[in-house]
MIDRENDREN-342318 format. One record per residue (C-alpha): residue in three letters; x, y, z; residue number from 1. Coordinates in Angstrom, 1 decimal. Each point is the difference from the previous one (the first is absolute). Layout:
<nodes>
+------+--------+--------+--------+-----+
: type :   east :  north :     up : seq :
+------+--------+--------+--------+-----+
:  ALA :      X :      Y :      Z : NUM :
...
+------+--------+--------+--------+-----+
</nodes>
This chain:
<nodes>
+------+--------+--------+--------+-----+
: type :   east :  north :     up : seq :
+------+--------+--------+--------+-----+
:  MET :    3.6 :  -14.3 :    4.8 :   1 :
:  ARG :    2.3 :    2.3 :    1.9 :   2 :
:  GLU :   -0.7 :    3.7 :    0.6 :   3 :
:  LEU :    0.6 :    2.2 :   -3.1 :   4 :
:  ILE :    3.4 :    1.8 :    0.1 :   5 :
:  LYS :    0.6 :    3.7 :   -0.7 :   6 :
:  ARG :    2.5 :    0.8 :   -2.7 :   7 :
:  ASP :    1.7 :    3.0 :    1.5 :   8 :
:  LYS :    2.9 :    0.3 :   -2.5 :   9 :
:  ASP :   -2.4 :    0.0 :   -2.9 :  10 :
:  GLU :   -2.2 :    2.5 :    1.7 :  11 :
:  ARG :    3.0 :    2.4 :    0.5 :  12 :
:  GLU :    0.9 :   -0.3 :   -3.7 :  13 :
:  VAL :   -3.5 :    0.8 :   -1.2 :  14 :
:  ARG :   -0.3 :    2.9 :    2.4 :  15 :
:  LYS :    3.2 :    1.5 :   -1.5 :  16 :
:  LEU :   -1.4 :   -0.3 :   -3.5 :  17 :
:  LEU :   -3.3 :    1.6 :    1.0 :  18 :
:  GLU :    1.9 :    3.0 :    1.4 :  19 :
:  ILE :    1.8 :    0.6 :   -3.4 :  20 :
:  PHE :   -2.6 :   -1.0 :   -2.6 :  21 :
:  PRO :   -3.7 :    1.0 :   -0.4 :  22 :
:  ILE :   -0.8 :   -3.6 :   -1.0 :  23 :
:  THR :    1.6 :   -3.3 :    1.3 :  24 :
:  ALA :   -0.8 :   -3.4 :   -1.3 :  25 :
:  ILE :    0.5 :   -3.3 :    2.0 :  26 :
:  VAL :    0.2 :   -2.8 :   -2.6 :  27 :
:  GLY :    0.5 :   -3.7 :    0.5 :  28 :
:  ALA :   -1.7 :   -3.4 :   -0.2 :  29 :
:  ARG :   -3.5 :   -0.5 :    1.3 :  30 :
:  GLN :   -0.2 :   -1.0 :    3.7 :  31 :
:  VAL :    3.6 :    1.2 :    0.6 :  32 :
:  GLY :   -1.2 :    2.6 :    2.6 :  33 :
:  LYS :   -0.5 :    3.2 :   -1.9 :  34 :
:  SER :   -3.3 :    0.9 :    1.6 :  35 :
:  THR :    1.2 :   -0.9 :    3.5 :  36 :
:  LEU :    3.1 :    2.2 :   -0.5 :  37 :
:  ALA :   -2.1 :    2.9 :   -1.3 :  38 :
:  ARG :   -2.3 :   -0.2 :    3.0 :  39 :
:  GLN :    3.0 :    0.5 :    2.3 :  40 :
:  ILE :    0.5 :    3.4 :   -1.5 :  41 :
:  ASP :   -2.1 :    2.9 :    1.3 :  42 :
:  HIS :   -2.7 :    0.8 :   -2.5 :  43 :
:  ASP :   -3.1 :    2.1 :   -0.4 :  44 :
:  ALA :   -1.9 :   -2.2 :   -2.4 :  45 :
:  TYR :    0.3 :   -3.5 :   -1.3 :  46 :
:  PHE :   -1.7 :   -1.4 :   -3.1 :  47 :
:  ASP :    0.1 :   -3.6 :   -1.2 :  48 :
:  LEU :   -1.0 :   -0.2 :   -3.7 :  49 :
:  GLU :   -0.9 :   -3.7 :    0.4 :  50 :
:  ASP :   -2.8 :    1.2 :    2.3 :  51 :
:  PRO :   -3.0 :    0.8 :   -2.2 :  52 :
:  GLU :   -1.0 :    2.9 :    2.3 :  53 :
:  ASP :    3.4 :    1.6 :   -0.3 :  54 :
:  TYR :    0.2 :   -0.7 :   -3.7 :  55 :
:  VAL :   -3.2 :    1.9 :   -0.7 :  56 :
:  LYS :    1.3 :    3.0 :    1.9 :  57 :
:  PHE :    2.7 :    0.5 :   -2.7 :  58 :
:  ASP :   -2.6 :    0.4 :   -2.7 :  59 :
:  ASN :    0.3 :    3.7 :    0.8 :  60 :
:  PRO :    3.5 :    0.5 :    1.5 :  61 :
:  VAL :   -0.1 :    3.8 :   -0.4 :  62 :
:  PHE :   -2.9 :    0.2 :    2.4 :  63 :
:  LEU :    1.5 :   -2.6 :    2.3 :  64 :
:  PHE :    3.3 :    1.7 :    0.4 :  65 :
:  LYS :   -1.5 :    3.4 :    0.7 :  66 :
:  THR :   -0.8 :   -1.3 :    3.5 :  67 :
:  LEU :    3.5 :   -1.7 :    0.6 :  68 :
:  SER :    3.3 :    1.2 :    1.2 :  69 :
:  GLY :    3.1 :   -1.5 :    1.7 :  70 :
:  THR :    1.1 :   -3.5 :   -0.9 :  71 :
:  VAL :   -2.4 :   -2.0 :   -2.2 :  72 :
:  ILE :    0.5 :   -3.7 :   -0.6 :  73 :
:  ILE :   -1.4 :   -1.7 :   -3.1 :  74 :
:  ASP :    0.3 :   -3.8 :    0.0 :  75 :
:  GLU :   -0.1 :   -2.1 :   -3.1 :  76 :
:  ILE :    0.5 :    3.0 :   -2.3 :  77 :
:  GLN :    0.2 :   -2.2 :   -3.1 :  78 :
:  MET :   -3.8 :   -0.5 :    0.2 :  79 :
:  LYS :   -0.3 :    3.7 :   -1.1 :  80 :
:  PRO :    2.8 :    0.8 :   -2.5 :  81 :
:  ASP :   -1.9 :    3.0 :   -1.2 :  82 :
:  LEU :    0.8 :    1.7 :    3.3 :  83 :
:  PHE :    3.6 :    0.7 :   -0.9 :  84 :
:  PRO :   -0.6 :    3.2 :   -2.0 :  85 :
:  PHE :   -2.1 :    1.3 :    2.9 :  86 :
:  LEU :    2.7 :   -0.9 :    2.5 :  87 :
:  ARG :    2.4 :    2.1 :   -2.1 :  88 :
:  VAL :   -2.2 :    3.0 :    0.3 :  89 :
:  LEU :   -0.2 :   -0.5 :    3.8 :  90 :
:  ALA :    3.8 :   -0.3 :    0.3 :  91 :
:  ASP :    0.5 :    3.2 :   -1.9 :  92 :
:  ASN :   -2.7 :    2.1 :    1.7 :  93 :
:  ARG :   -0.7 :   -1.4 :    3.5 :  94 :
:  SER :    3.0 :    0.6 :    2.3 :  95 :
:  ASP :   -2.2 :   -1.0 :    3.0 :  96 :
:  LEU :   -0.3 :   -3.6 :   -1.3 :  97 :
:  LYS :    2.3 :   -3.0 :    0.1 :  98 :
:  ILE :   -1.2 :   -3.1 :   -1.9 :  99 :
:  LEU :    1.1 :   -3.5 :    0.8 : 100 :
:  ILE :   -1.1 :   -2.5 :   -2.7 : 101 :
:  LEU :    0.3 :   -3.8 :    0.3 : 102 :
:  GLY :    0.0 :   -2.5 :   -2.9 : 103 :
:  SER :    0.7 :   -3.6 :   -0.8 : 104 :
:  ALA :   -0.1 :    0.0 :   -3.8 : 105 :
:  SER :    3.4 :    1.3 :   -0.9 : 106 :
:  PRO :   -0.4 :    0.2 :   -3.8 : 107 :
:  GLN :   -3.1 :    2.1 :    0.1 : 108 :
:  LEU :    0.9 :    2.1 :    3.0 : 109 :
:  MET :    3.5 :    0.8 :   -1.2 : 110 :
:  LYS :   -1.1 :    0.8 :   -3.5 : 111 :
:  HIS :   -2.8 :    2.4 :    0.9 : 112 :
:  SER :    1.9 :    1.6 :    2.9 : 113 :
:  ALA :    3.3 :    0.4 :   -1.9 : 114 :
:  GLU :   -1.7 :    1.6 :   -3.0 : 115 :
:  THR :   -2.2 :    2.4 :    2.0 : 116 :
:  LEU :    1.8 :    0.7 :    3.3 : 117 :
:  ALA :    3.6 :    0.4 :   -1.1 : 118 :
:  GLY :    1.9 :    2.1 :    2.5 : 119 :
:  ARG :   -2.9 :   -0.1 :    2.5 : 120 :
:  ILE :    0.1 :   -3.6 :    1.2 : 121 :
:  ALA :    2.4 :   -2.2 :    2.0 : 122 :
:  TYR :   -0.2 :   -3.8 :    0.1 : 123 :
:  TYR :    0.6 :   -2.2 :    3.0 : 124 :
:  ARG :    0.2 :   -3.6 :   -1.0 : 125 :
:  LEU :   -1.2 :   -2.1 :    3.0 : 126 :
:  GLY :    1.2 :   -3.6 :    0.2 : 127 :
:  GLY :   -0.9 :   -2.6 :    2.6 : 128 :
:  PHE :    1.4 :   -0.3 :    3.5 : 129 :
:  ASP :    3.7 :    0.5 :    0.1 : 130 :
:  MET :    2.8 :   -0.8 :    2.4 : 131 :
:  ASP :   -1.0 :    2.9 :    2.3 : 132 :
:  ILE :   -3.2 :   -1.9 :    0.7 : 133 :
:  TRP :    0.7 :   -3.7 :   -0.2 : 134 :
:  GLN :    3.4 :    0.4 :    1.9 : 135 :
:  ASN :    1.2 :   -3.5 :    0.9 : 136 :
:  ASP :   -3.0 :   -1.8 :   -1.5 : 137 :
:  TRP :    1.8 :   -0.2 :   -3.4 : 138 :
:  GLU :   -0.9 :   -3.7 :   -0.5 : 139 :
:  GLN :   -3.7 :    0.8 :    0.4 : 140 :
:  ALA :    0.3 :    3.1 :   -2.3 : 141 :
:  TRP :    1.7 :   -2.2 :   -2.6 : 142 :
:  LEU :   -2.6 :   -2.8 :    0.1 : 143 :
:  GLN :   -3.1 :    2.1 :    0.4 : 144 :
:  GLY :    1.1 :    3.1 :   -1.9 : 145 :
:  SER :   -0.3 :    3.7 :    0.8 : 146 :
:  PHE :   -3.7 :    0.7 :   -0.5 : 147 :
:  PRO :   -1.2 :    1.1 :    3.5 : 148 :
:  LYS :   -2.9 :   -2.3 :    0.3 : 149 :
:  SER :    2.0 :   -3.0 :   -1.3 : 150 :
:  PHE :    2.9 :    0.7 :    2.4 : 151 :
:  LEU :   -2.2 :    0.7 :    3.0 : 152 :
:  HIS :   -2.0 :   -3.2 :   -0.3 : 153 :
:  GLU :    1.2 :   -3.4 :    1.3 : 154 :
:  GLU :    1.6 :   -2.3 :   -2.6 : 155 :
:  ASN :   -3.1 :   -1.9 :   -1.1 : 156 :
:  ALA :   -2.3 :    3.0 :   -0.1 : 157 :
:  SER :    2.7 :    2.0 :   -1.9 : 158 :
:  PHE :    0.0 :   -2.6 :   -2.7 : 159 :
:  VAL :   -3.8 :    0.1 :   -0.3 : 160 :
:  TRP :    0.1 :    3.8 :   -0.1 : 161 :
:  ARG :    2.6 :    0.0 :   -2.9 : 162 :
:  LYS :   -2.0 :   -2.5 :   -2.0 : 163 :
:  ASN :   -3.1 :    2.1 :    0.4 : 164 :
:  PHE :    2.0 :    3.2 :   -0.9 : 165 :
:  ILE :    1.1 :   -1.7 :   -3.3 : 166 :
:  ASN :   -3.6 :   -0.9 :   -0.8 : 167 :
:  THR :   -1.3 :    3.5 :    0.8 : 168 :
:  PHE :    2.8 :    1.6 :   -2.0 : 169 :
:  LEU :   -0.7 :   -2.1 :   -3.1 : 170 :
:  GLU :   -3.8 :   -0.1 :    0.2 : 171 :
:  ARG :   -0.7 :    3.6 :    1.1 : 172 :
:  ASP :    3.0 :    2.3 :   -0.2 : 173 :
:  ILE :    1.2 :   -0.9 :   -3.4 : 174 :
:  PRO :   -3.4 :    0.5 :   -1.7 : 175 :
:  ARG :   -0.5 :    3.3 :    1.8 : 176 :
:  LEU :    3.1 :    1.3 :   -1.7 : 177 :
:  GLY :   -1.8 :   -0.5 :   -3.3 : 178 :
:  ILE :    2.1 :   -3.2 :   -0.8 : 179 :
:  ASN :   -2.3 :   -2.6 :   -1.7 : 180 :
:  ILE :    2.0 :   -3.1 :    0.5 : 181 :
:  PRO :   -1.5 :   -3.1 :    1.6 : 182 :
:  ALA :    1.1 :   -0.4 :    3.6 : 183 :
:  ALA :    0.9 :   -3.7 :   -0.6 : 184 :
:  THR :    2.3 :    1.1 :   -2.9 : 185 :
:  ILE :    1.9 :    2.5 :    2.1 : 186 :
:  ARG :    0.2 :   -2.4 :    2.9 : 187 :
:  ARG :    1.6 :   -2.7 :   -2.2 : 188 :
:  PHE :    2.4 :    2.5 :   -1.4 : 189 :
:  TRP :    0.9 :    1.4 :    3.5 : 190 :
:  THR :    0.5 :   -3.5 :    1.4 : 191 :
:  MET :    2.2 :   -0.9 :   -3.0 : 192 :
:  ILE :    2.3 :    3.0 :    0.3 : 193 :
:  ALA :    0.4 :   -0.7 :    3.7 : 194 :
:  HIS :    2.2 :   -2.9 :   -1.1 : 195 :
:  TYR :    2.2 :    2.6 :   -1.8 : 196 :
:  HIS :    0.5 :    2.0 :    3.2 : 197 :
:  GLY :    3.6 :    1.1 :    0.3 : 198 :
:  ASN :    0.7 :   -1.0 :   -3.7 : 199 :
:  MET :    0.7 :    2.1 :   -3.1 : 200 :
:  LEU :   -3.1 :    0.3 :   -2.2 : 201 :
:  ASN :   -0.2 :   -1.7 :   -3.3 : 202 :
:  TYR :   -3.1 :    1.4 :   -1.7 : 203 :
:  SER :    0.0 :   -2.6 :   -2.8 : 204 :
:  GLU :    0.2 :   -2.8 :    2.5 : 205 :
:  LEU :   -2.9 :    1.4 :    2.0 : 206 :
:  SER :   -2.1 :    0.5 :   -3.1 : 207 :
:  ARG :    0.6 :   -3.6 :   -1.1 : 208 :
:  SER :   -0.7 :   -1.4 :    3.5 : 209 :
:  PHE :   -3.2 :    1.9 :    0.3 : 210 :
:  GLY :   -1.1 :   -0.2 :   -3.6 : 211 :
:  ILE :   -0.3 :    3.7 :   -0.6 : 212 :
:  SER :    2.0 :    2.7 :   -1.9 : 213 :
:  ASP :    3.0 :    1.9 :    1.2 : 214 :
:  MET :   -2.0 :    3.2 :    0.1 : 215 :
:  THR :   -2.7 :   -1.7 :    2.1 : 216 :
:  VAL :    2.6 :   -1.2 :    2.5 : 217 :
:  ARG :    1.4 :    3.6 :    0.2 : 218 :
:  ARG :   -3.6 :    1.3 :    0.6 : 219 :
:  TYR :   -0.6 :   -2.5 :    2.8 : 220 :
:  LEU :    3.3 :    0.9 :    1.6 : 221 :
:  GLU :   -0.7 :    3.7 :   -0.3 : 222 :
:  ILE :   -3.3 :   -0.5 :    1.8 : 223 :
:  LEU :    1.6 :   -1.9 :    2.9 : 224 :
:  GLU :    2.9 :    2.4 :    0.2 : 225 :
:  GLY :   -2.2 :    3.1 :   -0.1 : 226 :
:  THR :   -2.2 :   -1.4 :    2.9 : 227 :
:  TYR :    3.1 :   -0.6 :    2.1 : 228 :
:  MET :   -0.2 :   -3.8 :   -0.2 : 229 :
:  ILE :    3.3 :   -0.7 :   -1.7 : 230 :
:  ARG :    3.3 :    1.8 :   -0.5 : 231 :
:  LEU :    2.0 :    0.0 :   -3.1 : 232 :
:  LEU :    3.6 :    0.7 :    1.1 : 233 :
:  GLN :    1.9 :    1.5 :   -3.0 : 234 :
:  PRO :    3.6 :   -0.9 :   -0.9 : 235 :
:  TYR :    2.7 :    2.6 :    0.4 : 236 :
:  TYR :    1.5 :    1.2 :   -3.2 : 237 :
:  ALA :    3.6 :    1.4 :    0.2 : 238 :
:  ASN :    2.7 :    0.7 :   -2.5 : 239 :
:  ILE :    2.3 :   -2.7 :    1.3 : 240 :
:  GLY :    0.8 :   -1.7 :   -3.4 : 241 :
:  LYS :   -1.8 :   -3.2 :    0.8 : 242 :
:  ARG :   -3.1 :   -1.8 :   -1.2 : 243 :
:  LEU :   -2.8 :    0.8 :    2.4 : 244 :
:  VAL :   -3.2 :   -1.9 :    0.8 : 245 :
:  LYS :   -2.9 :    2.3 :   -1.0 : 246 :
:  SER :   -3.1 :   -1.8 :    1.2 : 247 :
:  PRO :   -1.6 :    1.0 :    3.3 : 248 :
:  LYS :   -0.4 :   -2.3 :    3.0 : 249 :
:  LEU :   -3.4 :   -0.7 :    1.3 : 250 :
:  TYR :   -1.1 :    0.0 :    3.7 : 251 :
:  ILE :   -3.3 :   -0.4 :    1.7 : 252 :
:  ARG :    0.3 :    3.1 :    2.2 : 253 :
:  ASP :   -1.6 :   -1.4 :    3.2 : 254 :
:  SER :    1.6 :   -3.2 :    1.3 : 255 :
:  GLY :   -3.3 :   -1.0 :    1.6 : 256 :
:  LEU :   -1.9 :    0.2 :   -3.3 : 257 :
:  PHE :    2.8 :   -1.9 :   -1.7 : 258 :
:  HIS :   -0.3 :   -2.8 :    2.5 : 259 :
:  ALA :   -3.8 :   -0.1 :   -0.3 : 260 :
:  LEU :    0.3 :   -0.3 :   -3.8 : 261 :
:  LEU :    2.2 :   -3.0 :    0.5 : 262 :
:  GLY :   -2.2 :   -1.5 :    2.7 : 263 :
:  ILE :    2.6 :    0.4 :    2.7 : 264 :
:  GLU :   -1.9 :    0.2 :    3.3 : 265 :
:  ASN :    2.6 :   -0.3 :    2.7 : 266 :
:  LYS :    3.7 :    0.3 :    0.9 : 267 :
:  SER :    0.6 :   -3.7 :   -0.4 : 268 :
:  GLN :   -1.3 :    0.0 :   -3.6 : 269 :
:  LEU :    2.0 :    3.1 :   -0.8 : 270 :
:  LEU :    3.3 :   -1.4 :    1.3 : 271 :
:  SER :   -0.4 :   -3.1 :   -2.2 : 272 :
:  HIS :   -1.2 :    1.7 :   -3.1 : 273 :
:  PRO :    2.3 :    0.2 :   -3.1 : 274 :
:  LYS :   -0.8 :    3.8 :   -0.3 : 275 :
:  ILE :    1.3 :    0.8 :    3.5 : 276 :
:  GLY :    3.1 :    1.8 :   -1.3 : 277 :
:  ALA :   -2.0 :    2.1 :   -2.4 : 278 :
:  SER :   -2.5 :    0.8 :    2.7 : 279 :
:  TRP :    2.7 :    1.2 :    2.4 : 280 :
:  GLU :    1.5 :    2.1 :   -2.8 : 281 :
:  GLY :   -3.2 :    1.7 :   -0.8 : 282 :
:  PHE :   -0.8 :    0.7 :    3.6 : 283 :
:  VAL :    3.4 :    1.5 :    0.6 : 284 :
:  ILE :    0.0 :    2.2 :   -3.1 : 285 :
:  GLU :   -3.5 :    1.3 :    0.7 : 286 :
:  ASN :    1.0 :    1.0 :    3.5 : 287 :
:  ILE :    3.2 :    1.7 :   -1.2 : 288 :
:  ILE :   -2.0 :    2.0 :   -2.5 : 289 :
:  GLN :   -2.3 :    1.2 :    2.8 : 290 :
:  MET :    3.1 :    1.0 :    1.9 : 291 :
:  ILE :    1.7 :    2.0 :   -2.7 : 292 :
:  HIS :   -2.9 :    1.4 :   -2.0 : 293 :
:  ASN :    0.1 :    3.4 :    1.7 : 294 :
:  HIS :    3.4 :    0.8 :   -1.4 : 295 :
:  CYS :    0.2 :   -2.3 :   -3.0 : 296 :
:  ASP :   -2.7 :   -0.8 :   -2.5 : 297 :
:  GLN :    2.0 :   -2.0 :   -2.6 : 298 :
:  TYR :    1.3 :   -3.4 :    0.8 : 299 :
:  PHE :    1.0 :   -3.0 :   -2.2 : 300 :
:  PHE :    1.6 :   -3.4 :   -0.2 : 301 :
:  PHE :    3.2 :   -0.6 :   -1.9 : 302 :
:  SER :    0.9 :   -2.9 :   -2.2 : 303 :
:  THR :    2.4 :   -0.5 :   -2.9 : 304 :
:  GLN :    0.5 :   -2.8 :   -2.5 : 305 :
:  ASN :    3.3 :   -1.0 :    1.7 : 306 :
:  ASN :   -1.9 :   -0.8 :    3.3 : 307 :
:  ALA :    0.7 :    3.2 :    2.0 : 308 :
:  GLU :   -3.2 :    0.3 :    2.0 : 309 :
:  ILE :   -1.4 :    2.0 :    2.9 : 310 :
:  ASP :   -3.6 :   -0.2 :    1.3 : 311 :
:  PHE :   -0.5 :    3.7 :    0.8 : 312 :
:  PHE :    1.9 :    3.1 :   -0.9 : 313 :
:  TRP :   -0.6 :    3.7 :    0.7 : 314 :
:  GLN :    1.9 :    3.3 :    0.1 : 315 :
:  VAL :   -0.1 :    2.7 :    2.7 : 316 :
:  LYS :    2.1 :    3.1 :    0.4 : 317 :
:  GLY :    2.4 :   -1.1 :   -2.7 : 318 :
:  LYS :    0.6 :   -3.4 :    1.6 : 319 :
:  ASN :   -0.9 :   -3.4 :   -1.4 : 320 :
:  PHE :   -1.5 :   -2.6 :    2.2 : 321 :
:  GLY :   -1.0 :   -3.6 :   -0.5 : 322 :
:  VAL :   -1.9 :   -2.8 :    1.8 : 323 :
:  GLU :    0.2 :   -3.7 :   -0.6 : 324 :
:  VAL :   -2.7 :   -2.2 :    1.7 : 325 :
:  LYS :    0.8 :   -3.5 :    1.3 : 326 :
:  PHE :   -2.2 :   -2.4 :    1.8 : 327 :
:  SER :    2.9 :   -1.7 :    1.8 : 328 :
:  GLN :    1.5 :   -0.1 :    3.5 : 329 :
:  ASN :    3.5 :    0.0 :   -1.5 : 330 :
:  PRO :    0.0 :    2.6 :   -2.8 : 331 :
:  THR :    3.3 :    0.3 :   -2.0 : 332 :
:  SER :    1.3 :    2.3 :   -2.6 : 333 :
:  THR :   -0.4 :   -1.2 :   -3.6 : 334 :
:  ARG :    1.7 :    0.7 :   -3.2 : 335 :
:  SER :   -3.1 :    1.6 :   -1.5 : 336 :
:  MET :   -0.3 :    2.4 :    3.0 : 337 :
:  THR :    3.7 :    0.9 :   -0.3 : 338 :
:  LEU :   -0.2 :    0.7 :   -3.7 : 339 :
:  ALA :   -3.2 :    2.1 :    0.5 : 340 :
:  ALA :    1.6 :    2.0 :    2.8 : 341 :
:  LYS :    3.0 :    0.8 :   -2.2 : 342 :
:  ASP :   -2.1 :    0.9 :   -3.0 : 343 :
:  LEU :   -2.3 :    2.2 :    2.0 : 344 :
:  GLN :    2.8 :    1.5 :    2.2 : 345 :
:  LEU :   -2.1 :   -0.7 :    3.1 : 346 :
:  SER :    0.9 :    2.0 :    3.1 : 347 :
:  LYS :   -1.5 :   -2.8 :    2.0 : 348 :
:  LEU :   -1.7 :   -3.4 :   -0.6 : 349 :
:  TRP :   -2.3 :   -1.5 :    2.6 : 350 :
:  ILE :   -1.1 :   -3.7 :   -0.1 : 351 :
:  ILE :   -3.3 :   -0.2 :    1.8 : 352 :
:  TYR :   -0.6 :   -3.4 :    1.7 : 353 :
:  PRO :   -2.3 :   -1.3 :    2.7 : 354 :
:  GLY :    2.8 :   -0.2 :    2.6 : 355 :
:  SER :    0.7 :    2.0 :    3.2 : 356 :
:  SER :    3.7 :    0.9 :   -0.2 : 357 :
:  PRO :    1.8 :    2.1 :   -2.6 : 358 :
:  ILE :    2.6 :   -2.0 :   -2.1 : 359 :
:  PRO :    2.7 :    2.1 :   -1.7 : 360 :
:  LEU :    0.7 :   -1.4 :   -3.5 : 361 :
:  SER :    2.4 :    2.5 :   -1.4 : 362 :
:  GLU :    1.2 :    3.6 :    0.4 : 363 :
:  ASN :   -3.3 :    1.4 :   -1.3 : 364 :
:  ALA :   -2.4 :   -2.9 :    0.4 : 365 :
:  VAL :   -1.7 :   -1.3 :    3.1 : 366 :
:  ALA :   -2.9 :   -2.5 :    0.6 : 367 :
:  MET :   -2.6 :    1.1 :    2.6 : 368 :
:  SER :   -3.6 :   -0.1 :    0.9 : 369 :
:  LEU :   -2.6 :    2.4 :   -1.4 : 370 :
:  PHE :   -0.1 :    1.9 :    3.3 : 371 :
:  GLN :    3.7 :    0.3 :    0.2 : 372 :
:  PHE :    0.1 :    1.2 :   -3.6 : 373 :
:  ARG :   -2.4 :    2.8 :    0.8 : 374 :
:  LYS :    2.2 :    1.2 :    2.9 : 375 :
:  ASP :    3.2 :   -0.3 :   -2.1 : 376 :
:  TYR :   -1.4 :    1.8 :   -3.0 : 377 :
:  THR :   -1.5 :    2.8 :    2.1 : 378 :
:  GLN :    3.4 :    0.6 :    1.6 : 379 :
:  LEU :    1.7 :   -0.1 :   -3.3 : 380 :
:  LEU :   -2.3 :    2.6 :   -1.5 : 381 :
:  GLN :    0.7 :    2.3 :    3.0 : 382 :
:  GLN :    3.7 :   -0.3 :   -0.7 : 383 :
:  ILE :   -0.2 :    1.0 :   -3.7 : 384 :
:  ALA :   -2.6 :    2.8 :    0.6 : 385 :
+------+--------+--------+--------+-----+
</nodes>
């Protein structure tokens, strides 16, 4: 495995939040690099609540924190949810303290922290490696995903790592969240919904296929969404006088895990797989979300009953933008894109494809690579600032 990589951009963003708020939380999937990022930041004490010795120290947090000042990091905070009221007291009364908490279990962490620490806490959502890190290795990042250890391993070792990650997540992490569902059941459900990746959800169809109720389907999806394993991209609702599709689209958030669930081990298998287009779509959308999340936290897809469709839509500074994803070396404008661009009054539409040269398609639409999109979008934002 190659040497671990520092995440300088993420470190800068977390430092900014620590300067403003008494408590900052880094949240994200397990093994995404939260602990590694936290250790890059200067700190005076570090506690890992998965370590039995550190866990016991928090049996008497009042006594413990009498001896502490500066920046204190508490890893796996969801192991001690009863700490949140105490952290609120510290935030209100200890100006000499900055607390950085890390957590993987989004539902518990968000619920307890939001209820108890309102106005005192900032959240930094850490994803996997992004374009700043993998640079020109986009094919490797697409195949192996963005988890640091998966990306940094060679191809075969990466696949083994991801299969083991899935096993550990199902057999250890899910039960530790207090979720009493057999690992084999969740594995079959997760594998089944991988075949829906990039498609709109039909809860009734899923419940029939798996032999469970609609409510159980929703519960399983909620578990996987809350632990950052899947993304449910919501449809955009607008008063445009048309019948809109109202079901969310489902994506496995990490392309490497998606490929592992489908048994795709190498690039050759990926290029010949029937889900290659959906895989490319999910990879592009997840990277765009990482790119825009600092200035936009609401994003959608758009689809109407008259076949106006766009894969990804967001609004910034009063402007509407859209992205269509095509796994093709010769992307073209389609009627569905044209209709969607008109309905949504898009300022610009990008078609992201795995090519190297920009291809103008119309006055406000252009096909380009993911890297070219990042540069073009950044320049556009500067112009409308």
